N, C-alpha and C positions, 0 to 999 in steps of 0.2 A: 407431481409429487417431488418433494425435496430429496436430495441425496442423503444418505446417512453420513454421520461425521467421518467415519473411516473412509468411505468412498470419496468424499469431498477432499479430505486431506491427501489421499492418494492421487487424485486428479490434479491438485495444485502442484504437488511434487513432479508429476509427470509432465504437465504443461509448461513448467518453468525450468525443467531439468538442465537444459543447455544454455540458459540465459546468463550472459556476463555483463558487467558494467561497461566494458569497453572504455571509451574516452568520456563516458557520461559523468555527471555530477553525483558523487556518492554522499553518504550520510554525514560524514564529518566535514567534507568540503561545503556541503549545503549549510551546515551550521555556521561556518565561517562567513559565507555570503550573508546569512541572516544577521550576523554581527557586524556587517559592513567592513569586513577586513579586505584588504587589497590582495590580489593573487601573488604579489611579490612580498607580502608580509611573512616573516619567518614562522609565525604561529599558523597562518593559513597553509603554508607549504608543509609543515610538520603534520598538521591534522589531515590534509589531503592524502599524505603518504599512508595514513592509518586506514584509509578506505579499502575495504575488501573489493576486489575487482573481478574475481573469477567464480567464487562459489557463494551464492546468497545464503545458503544454509548455515554458513559460519556466522552470519549476522544474528541469528535467533538468540543466542546467549547475550549478545551485545544489547539487543533490544530489551532484555530483561534485567540487565545489570543496573544496580542502584546508582544513581547519579548520572549515568549515561542516558538511560531511557527518558528521564524527565527533561533532560537538556536537548537531546537531538531528535528523537524519532518522530514526533508528530509535527513539529514546526518545520523540520528539515524537508519534509515532503514538498512543501510549497516552493522551495528554492532549488529543487532538482529539475533537471531537464527530462525529456521523455525516456532516455535510456536509464537514467537514475531511477525514475519511477517504476519502470518495467522491472528492473533488477530488485528493487525493494518491495514491490507489490506482494509477492508471496509471503513475505514476513508479516506484513500488516494483516493479510487474510488469515494466516495460521494463528497468529496471536489473538485475533478477534474471535475466531472460532472457539478458542479456549478461554475467552474472556480475560486475557492477560494484558491487553493493551493498557498502558497508563494514559488515560485521557481518551478523547474521541478518535475514532478511526478517520484519518484525514481523507480517505477515499470517499467515505460517506458524507463528510462535510463538503468536499468538493462537488459531489453530485447534488447536494441539497441546497447550497447557497450560492448566490451569484458572487463572482462571475463564474459561469458554467463553461469554462474553457476546457473542452474535452479533447482537443486535438492531440494532447500527449498520449491518448489511448490509441491513436492511429498506428503506433509502432507495434501494437499487440497483434498476434496472429488470431485466427478464428478460434482455436482451442483456448487460448488465454482469455479472450473475451467471454467465451462460454463459461469458463471457470468463475469469472466475476459474477455472471448471472446465476450460476449454481450456488455460489457463496451467498448472494443476496437472498435467494429462495430459501436456503438453509436457515439463515438468520431470521427471516420473516416468520418461517414456521416455528422456530424456537421462541421468538417473542410472542407469537400468537398463543402458543401453549402456556406460556408464563403469564398471560394477560398483561403484558408490558406494552401498553398502548403508545407510550412516547417513542420507544425504540422501534416498535412495529411500524409506526407512521414514518419515522425517519428512513428506515431501510426500505419500506414500500415506495416512498417517494424516490429514493435513490435508484431503485430497480426501474421505475417508470422512466426516469431521465436516461439511465444507461440503455434501456431497451430502445428508446427512441433514437439514441445515438447509434446503436448497433444496426438498427433497421434502415438507417440512412445509407449504409455501405452497399 
């Protein structure tokens, strides 16, 4: 049985509580990489400096800001390293729970379409991996209740792929 929304949200906050970006690639730096900017370019340097590195919760309003969200959040995921993905993962999960993502959840896209490079998830601890599975269960249950076959199938397939990845450990 899927968690309630409040249980899932609490679990996400708890599981990612002390996660920092460290030297990972953040949201704005990933956007610069996407734009083929050199790390020595002044725009790249200034955008990288905007990256939040300590508290991922501060990014939630950034993900919702007009102009920023369309530009950086979903495509940037693909240009982040494992530390960047781990740091931003709770934002994608929380916004998807509230149906506030602008565009598709890149985590679901990554799990559904080749290449299925899941090694970036190796950095996650057991609780964080379980949160992803709980999130997928929650969304599958939600789409089943809404008779939304398209999203139900996408999230179900993502769950299967992620479960097979987790079971390899």
